[in-house]
MITINU-463966 format. One record per residue: residue in one letter; x, y, z of N, C-alpha, C, CB in turn. Coordinates in pm, 1 decimal. Glycine has a CB too. Layout:
<nodes>
[node A [X Y Z] [X Y Z] [X Y Z] [X Y Z]]
...
</nodes>
This chain:
<nodes>
[node M [84.6 -118.9 0.0] [0.0 0.0 0.0] [88.1 123.9 0.0] [-95.7 0.6 122.1]]
[node S [49.3 223.1 -75.6] [124.6 347.7 -87.3] [126.4 421.5 46.1] [64.5 437.2 -197.1]]
[node K [237.8 488.9 73.5] [249.1 567.6 196.1] [152.2 685.3 193.2] [393.2 617.8 215.0]]
[node Q [135.5 746.5 77.0] [50.0 863.5 63.8] [-91.0 822.7 23.1] [108.6 961.4 -38.2]]
[node L [-189.4 890.8 77.4] [-328.2 868.4 39.8] [-367.4 972.0 -64.6] [-422.1 875.5 163.8]]
[node D [-450.7 933.0 -158.0] [-500.7 1028.7 -255.4] [-604.3 1117.5 -188.3] [-560.8 956.8 -378.8]]
[node I [-602.1 1244.8 -221.7] [-699.9 1338.6 -167.0] [-823.6 1334.1 -254.5] [-642.1 1483.6 -158.8]]
[node L [-938.2 1320.8 -192.4] [-1062.3 1321.3 -266.6] [-1083.3 1456.5 -332.2] [-1179.7 1286.7 -175.6]]
[node Q [-1138.1 1453.4 -451.2] [-1163.3 1576.1 -523.9] [-1249.7 1669.1 -439.6] [-1230.6 1546.5 -658.8]]
[node G [-1214.8 1796.2 -436.7] [-1293.8 1894.3 -363.3] [-1249.8 1916.7 -220.2] [-1434.6 1853.3 -363.6]]
[node T [-1153.9 1840.1 -170.8] [-1112.2 1857.6 -31.3] [-988.5 1945.4 -16.3] [-1085.7 1723.1 31.2]]
[node L [-917.8 1972.3 -125.3] [-793.9 2049.3 -116.0] [-818.1 2187.8 -57.6] [-729.1 2061.7 -253.2]]
[node D [-921.8 2257.1 -103.3] [-950.0 2390.6 -50.6] [-972.4 2385.3 100.0] [-1072.7 2451.5 -120.4]]
[node M [-1049.5 2287.6 145.3] [-1077.8 2274.7 288.2] [-948.8 2250.3 367.4] [-1178.0 2160.0 312.9]]
[node L [-860.7 2165.6 314.4] [-734.6 2137.6 383.3] [-645.1 2261.1 388.0] [-661.0 2022.5 314.4]]
[node I [-642.1 2336.3 280.5] [-562.8 2460.3 278.3] [-618.6 2559.6 379.2] [-561.7 2522.9 136.3]]
[node L [-749.6 2576.6 380.1] [-810.9 2669.4 476.3] [-779.8 2627.7 619.6] [-963.5 2676.1 455.3]]
[node K [-785.1 2497.7 646.7] [-753.4 2449.9 781.6] [-608.3 2479.7 816.4] [-780.7 2299.0 793.5]]
[node A [-517.0 2450.9 724.5] [-374.4 2475.5 750.8] [-348.4 2622.9 779.0] [-288.9 2429.2 631.8]]
[node V [-408.0 2710.2 699.0] [-386.5 2854.6 714.9] [-458.2 2906.8 839.9] [-435.8 2930.7 589.4]]
[node S [-565.1 2838.3 882.9] [-636.3 2880.7 1004.0] [-549.1 2865.2 1128.3] [-765.6 2800.0 1020.7]]
[node L [-445.6 2782.1 1119.2] [-356.1 2759.0 1232.6] [-247.1 2864.8 1243.9] [-292.8 2622.4 1221.1]]
[node G [-240.6 2953.6 1145.0] [-142.3 3061.6 1145.0] [-97.7 3091.0 1003.1] [-21.2 3025.8 1232.9]]
[node P [-53.0 3214.4 979.2] [-10.0 3252.8 844.0] [103.6 3163.0 793.8] [35.0 3400.0 842.3]]
[node L [96.2 3128.0 666.1] [195.4 3040.0 605.3] [226.4 3084.9 463.7] [146.6 2894.8 605.6]]
[node H [349.4 3062.4 420.7] [380.2 3080.5 278.7] [339.6 2952.4 207.4] [533.1 3113.6 255.4]]
[node G [336.5 2956.6 73.6] [285.3 2844.2 -4.5] [347.2 2711.3 31.5] [306.8 2869.6 -148.5]]
[node Y [477.8 2704.4 31.5] [543.6 2578.1 62.8] [514.4 2536.3 207.3] [695.5 2589.7 40.0]]
[node G [498.0 2634.6 295.3] [462.1 2606.0 434.0] [326.5 2538.9 445.4] [462.7 2733.3 515.1]]
[node V [234.1 2574.2 354.6] [103.0 2509.6 352.9] [120.1 2360.7 322.4] [9.1 2576.9 248.3]]
[node L [204.0 2331.3 222.4] [233.0 2190.6 189.9] [285.9 2115.9 310.9] [334.3 2181.5 75.4]]
[node L [383.1 2176.5 375.9] [445.9 2111.6 491.4] [348.9 2095.6 608.1] [567.3 2191.4 536.4]]
[node R [264.1 2197.8 631.6] [168.5 2191.0 743.0] [67.7 2078.5 720.6] [94.7 2325.9 759.6]]
[node I [15.0 2066.2 599.8] [-80.9 1959.0 571.3] [-14.0 1823.1 587.8] [-138.6 1973.5 428.6]]
[node Q [106.4 1812.5 538.8] [180.1 1686.6 553.3] [203.4 1655.9 701.3] [315.3 1693.3 477.5]]
[node Q [241.3 1757.3 777.9] [269.0 1739.6 920.8] [144.2 1697.4 997.4] [325.0 1868.8 980.1]]
[node I [32.5 1770.7 979.7] [-85.7 1740.4 1060.4] [-156.6 1613.8 1013.7] [-182.3 1857.2 1056.8]]
[node S [-121.7 1565.2 894.3] [-178.3 1437.7 848.7] [-92.0 1319.9 892.0] [-193.6 1437.7 696.4]]
[node G [13.8 1345.9 966.3] [103.8 1238.2 1006.0] [175.7 1179.0 885.7] [26.8 1129.2 1079.5]]
[node D [208.6 1264.7 790.2] [276.9 1224.8 665.7] [192.8 1131.8 578.6] [408.2 1156.7 698.5]]
[node Q [61.1 1132.6 596.9] [-26.7 1049.7 515.0] [-72.4 1122.0 387.9] [-147.8 1006.9 596.3]]
[node L [-67.1 1255.8 389.6] [-107.3 1334.4 273.3] [10.8 1417.8 225.1] [-228.4 1425.3 307.0]]
[node E [25.3 1422.1 96.0] [128.4 1505.3 36.0] [64.4 1579.3 -80.6] [252.3 1420.0 -10.5]]
[node I [58.7 1709.8 -70.6] [-2.3 1792.4 -174.4] [105.7 1828.5 -275.6] [-68.3 1921.1 -113.8]]
[node Q [72.3 1815.1 -401.6] [166.6 1851.6 -508.5] [160.2 2002.1 -533.0] [135.2 1773.4 -640.0]]
[node Q [275.2 2062.6 -558.4] [280.3 2206.4 -582.8] [194.1 2246.1 -701.4] [423.5 2250.7 -605.9]]
[node G [184.5 2159.7 -800.7] [102.9 2188.4 -917.5] [-45.3 2197.6 -886.2] [125.2 2084.0 -1021.1]]
[node S [-87.9 2139.5 -775.8] [-226.9 2150.5 -730.5] [-243.4 2263.9 -630.0] [-273.5 2018.3 -668.3]]
[node L [-141.2 2284.0 -547.3] [-150.6 2382.4 -439.3] [-162.0 2525.3 -490.0] [-30.7 2371.1 -349.2]]
[node Y [-72.2 2566.9 -576.0] [-66.9 2708.7 -612.7] [-191.2 2755.9 -687.7] [55.2 2734.8 -697.0]]
[node P [-249.1 2675.8 -778.8] [-376.7 2719.1 -837.3] [-487.7 2729.8 -731.6] [-419.4 2621.5 -947.8]]
[node A [-485.7 2640.4 -632.7] [-586.5 2645.3 -526.2] [-567.7 2770.2 -440.3] [-578.8 2518.6 -438.2]]
[node L [-443.5 2804.5 -407.8] [-417.4 2926.8 -331.1] [-466.3 3049.3 -407.6] [-266.8 2940.3 -299.7]]
[node Y [-437.0 3052.9 -536.7] [-480.9 3164.4 -620.0] [-634.0 3172.5 -619.9] [-427.0 3149.0 -764.8]]
[node R [-700.3 3058.9 -637.1] [-846.6 3054.9 -640.7] [-905.4 3101.7 -507.4] [-895.8 2912.4 -673.6]]
[node L [-851.1 3054.1 -395.9] [-901.3 3092.7 -263.8] [-877.9 3241.0 -236.6] [-834.4 3008.5 -154.9]]
[node E [-765.7 3292.9 -283.5] [-739.4 3436.3 -265.6] [-836.9 3517.6 -351.0] [-592.0 3471.0 -303.1]]
[node H [-859.6 3473.6 -472.5] [-952.5 3541.4 -562.4] [-1094.4 3541.3 -505.1] [-951.3 3474.6 -700.7]]
[node Q [-1132.6 3435.4 -434.8] [-1265.1 3424.3 -372.6] [-1274.6 3504.8 -243.1] [-1297.8 3277.9 -344.6]]
[node G [-1161.5 3551.8 -191.0] [-1161.7 3627.0 -66.4] [-1153.3 3541.0 57.8] [-1283.2 3710.0 -59.1]]
[node A [-1126.7 3412.3 42.3] [-1117.3 3321.4 157.6] [-984.1 3335.7 230.1] [-1135.9 3176.6 112.5]]
[node I [-880.9 3372.9 156.2] [-750.0 3399.2 215.5] [-698.6 3532.2 159.6] [-648.8 3281.9 185.9]]
[node A [-609.9 3593.0 234.1] [-543.2 3716.3 190.7] [-393.6 3691.7 200.1] [-586.7 3841.0 278.0]]
[node S [-318.0 3767.7 123.3] [-173.2 3745.4 124.5] [-98.8 3876.8 139.3] [-128.4 3673.8 -3.4]]
[node E [23.2 3864.3 186.6] [116.6 3976.6 189.5] [257.0 3920.3 179.9] [99.1 4063.3 319.0]]
[node W [343.8 4000.4 122.9] [481.9 3956.4 105.7] [557.9 3968.7 235.6] [551.3 4036.9 -3.8]]
[node G [643.8 3871.9 260.6] [727.1 3871.1 379.4] [855.1 3795.8 350.9] [652.9 3808.9 498.4]]
[node E [929.3 3768.9 455.6] [1056.1 3698.1 441.8] [1043.5 3561.0 506.4] [1172.5 3778.7 505.6]]
[node S [1083.3 3458.0 432.7] [1075.0 3321.7 484.4] [1187.8 3295.3 583.3] [1079.9 3219.7 369.4]]
[node E [1181.6 3177.3 645.1] [1283.1 3141.4 744.6] [1423.1 3130.0 684.5] [1245.9 3010.6 811.0]]
[node N [1432.7 3112.0 551.6] [1565.9 3107.7 488.9] [1596.6 3238.0 413.8] [1575.4 2987.8 391.9]]
[node N [1538.1 3346.9 463.9] [1565.1 3483.0 415.9] [1530.3 3505.6 269.1] [1709.5 3515.4 436.9]]
[node R [1427.2 3439.9 222.0] [1378.7 3461.3 85.7] [1243.9 3531.8 90.8] [1367.5 3326.9 8.6]]
[node R [1217.4 3608.3 -11.1] [1088.8 3675.9 -23.5] [981.0 3570.5 -50.2] [1092.1 3783.6 -137.5]]
[node A [872.2 3575.0 26.9] [766.1 3476.0 13.2] [630.5 3541.7 37.8] [788.2 3358.3 110.9]]
[node K [530.5 3490.2 -27.4] [394.4 3537.8 -9.2] [331.7 3457.9 105.2] [310.8 3524.1 -141.4]]
[node Y [288.1 3528.4 209.5] [227.0 3464.3 325.6] [75.9 3477.8 317.9] [280.1 3525.6 457.0]]
[node Y [7.6 3367.6 346.5] [-137.7 3363.0 338.3] [-197.5 3355.7 478.0] [-183.9 3243.1 253.5]]
[node R [-309.7 3425.6 494.2] [-383.5 3420.4 620.6] [-531.5 3405.3 589.4] [-357.5 3548.0 707.1]]
[node L [-603.8 3349.3 681.7] [-746.9 3325.7 666.2] [-823.2 3456.6 687.0] [-796.0 3217.4 765.9]]
[node T [-924.5 3481.0 606.8] [-1012.0 3597.2 622.3] [-1140.6 3553.1 691.5] [-1043.0 3663.4 483.9]]
[node A [-1227.7 3648.3 723.1] [-1357.8 3614.7 782.4] [-1437.3 3526.5 685.4] [-1438.1 3744.5 817.2]]
[node T [-1430.7 3557.4 556.8] [-1496.8 3475.1 455.5] [-1440.4 3332.9 457.4] [-1479.8 3537.9 315.1]]
[node G [-1309.6 3321.7 470.6] [-1244.4 3191.7 476.1] [-1283.3 3112.0 599.0] [-1095.8 3208.9 472.5]]
[node R [-1297.2 3180.7 713.1] [-1339.8 3111.5 835.9] [-1480.2 3054.5 818.0] [-1336.1 3208.0 957.8]]
[node A [-1569.4 3133.3 758.2] [-1705.8 3086.1 734.0] [-1704.8 2969.4 635.1] [-1794.6 3201.1 680.6]]
[node Q [-1622.9 2979.4 531.0] [-1614.0 2872.2 432.7] [-1558.6 2744.9 495.8] [-1526.5 2915.1 314.6]]
[node L [-1458.0 2758.0 580.5] [-1400.3 2641.4 648.0] [-1504.2 2574.3 737.3] [-1276.9 2682.5 731.3]]
[node R [-1581.0 2653.6 810.7] [-1687.9 2597.3 896.0] [-1789.3 2521.4 811.1] [-1759.4 2709.8 976.3]]
[node S [-1832.9 2583.6 703.0] [-1933.0 2522.3 615.5] [-1880.8 2394.4 552.0] [-1975.6 2620.3 506.9]]
[node E [-1759.8 2398.5 497.4] [-1700.9 2280.7 432.7] [-1677.2 2168.5 532.5] [-1569.4 2317.6 364.4]]
[node T [-1638.4 2203.4 655.1] [-1616.2 2102.5 759.0] [-1747.6 2033.8 795.5] [-1552.6 2166.6 884.5]]
[node E [-1855.1 2112.5 808.0] [-1986.3 2054.7 838.3] [-2031.1 1960.7 725.8] [-2091.1 2166.6 859.6]]
[node K [-2014.1 2003.4 600.7] [-2051.4 1917.9 486.6] [-1969.1 1789.7 486.2] [-2032.0 1993.5 353.1]]
[node W [-1838.8 1802.7 511.3] [-1750.0 1685.9 513.5] [-1794.3 1587.7 621.7] [-1603.3 1729.1 537.2]]
[node N [-1823.4 1639.6 740.7] [-1864.8 1552.5 851.4] [-1996.7 1482.6 821.2] [-1877.2 1633.2 980.7]]
[node R [-2093.0 1554.4 762.3] [-2221.0 1491.7 725.2] [-2198.8 1381.8 622.5] [-2319.5 1596.9 669.6]]
[node M [-2120.2 1412.5 519.2] [-2095.7 1315.5 412.8] [-2022.1 1193.8 466.2] [-2016.0 1379.5 299.1]]
[node S [-1921.9 1214.3 550.6] [-1847.2 1099.5 602.7] [-1935.3 1012.4 692.2] [-1723.8 1147.1 680.7]]
[node N [-2029.4 1072.7 764.7] [-2123.4 994.2 845.9] [-2217.1 912.2 757.7] [-2205.4 1086.7 937.6]]
[node V [-2264.0 972.2 648.2] [-2351.4 899.9 555.9] [-2276.2 780.9 495.4] [-2403.1 994.4 443.9]]
[node I [-2154.6 804.7 449.7] [-2075.7 697.9 388.4] [-2044.5 589.0 490.1] [-1945.6 754.0 329.2]]
[node A [-2009.6 627.5 612.7] [-1982.2 528.1 717.0] [-2106.0 441.8 742.2] [-1937.4 597.5 848.2]]
[node G [-2222.9 502.7 744.1] [-2347.0 427.8 763.5] [-2372.1 329.0 650.6] [-2464.3 523.1 775.0]]
[node I [-2345.2 372.1 528.6] [-2361.6 283.7 413.6] [-2267.2 164.3 425.0] [-2336.0 360.2 282.0]]
[node L [-2142.9 189.7 459.6] [-2044.3 82.3 467.9] [-2073.0 -16.3 580.8] [-1906.9 140.8 486.2]]
[node K [-2146.3 26.4 682.5] [-2180.1 -62.8 794.8] [-2303.9 -148.1 766.6] [-2202.8 19.3 921.4]]
[node T [-2372.5 -119.7 656.6] [-2496.1 -190.3 624.6] [-2469.7 -337.6 595.1] [-2565.2 -124.5 505.3]]
[node S [-2547.3 -424.3 657.6] [-2534.2 -569.4 633.4] [-2646.7 -614.6 540.5] [-2538.2 -650.2 768.3]]
[node P [-2633.1 -732.7 481.2] [-2736.2 -781.0 387.3] [-2875.8 -786.1 450.2] [-2698.7 -920.0 336.1]]
[node G [-2887.6 -815.7 576.1] [-3017.7 -823.7 641.9] [-3085.4 -689.7 662.5] [-3002.5 -890.3 772.8]]
[node E [-3011.9 -581.9 646.8] [-3066.9 -449.0 670.2] [-3120.8 -382.9 543.0] [-2961.5 -361.2 731.7]]
[node V [-3103.2 -449.5 430.0] [-3144.8 -389.5 303.3] [-3288.1 -420.9 273.3] [-3057.2 -437.1 189.9]]
</nodes>
């Protein structure tokens, strides 16, 4: 079995919002934070991350400002906005409802149909 799990379509934005909700991060820091809090089970590809960051910023869910990274390089730091907090709450509620529905389906035995 592969070390990394595939991310279900539509969950990347929610994971990015969660990572940024824990504190401002530059793009690569978002990758590392998701990997860290997933216990190295998830690895986001840069080719997926940066378009998602751009989309979330365009939607007003995150805001950015230029700063200096820990290795003294210029980096764009992202932070969650009020819109992003509301979106994260909503997406988390939808995710929890959907995962409960799927768990119920998977627990169904032949006698229950």
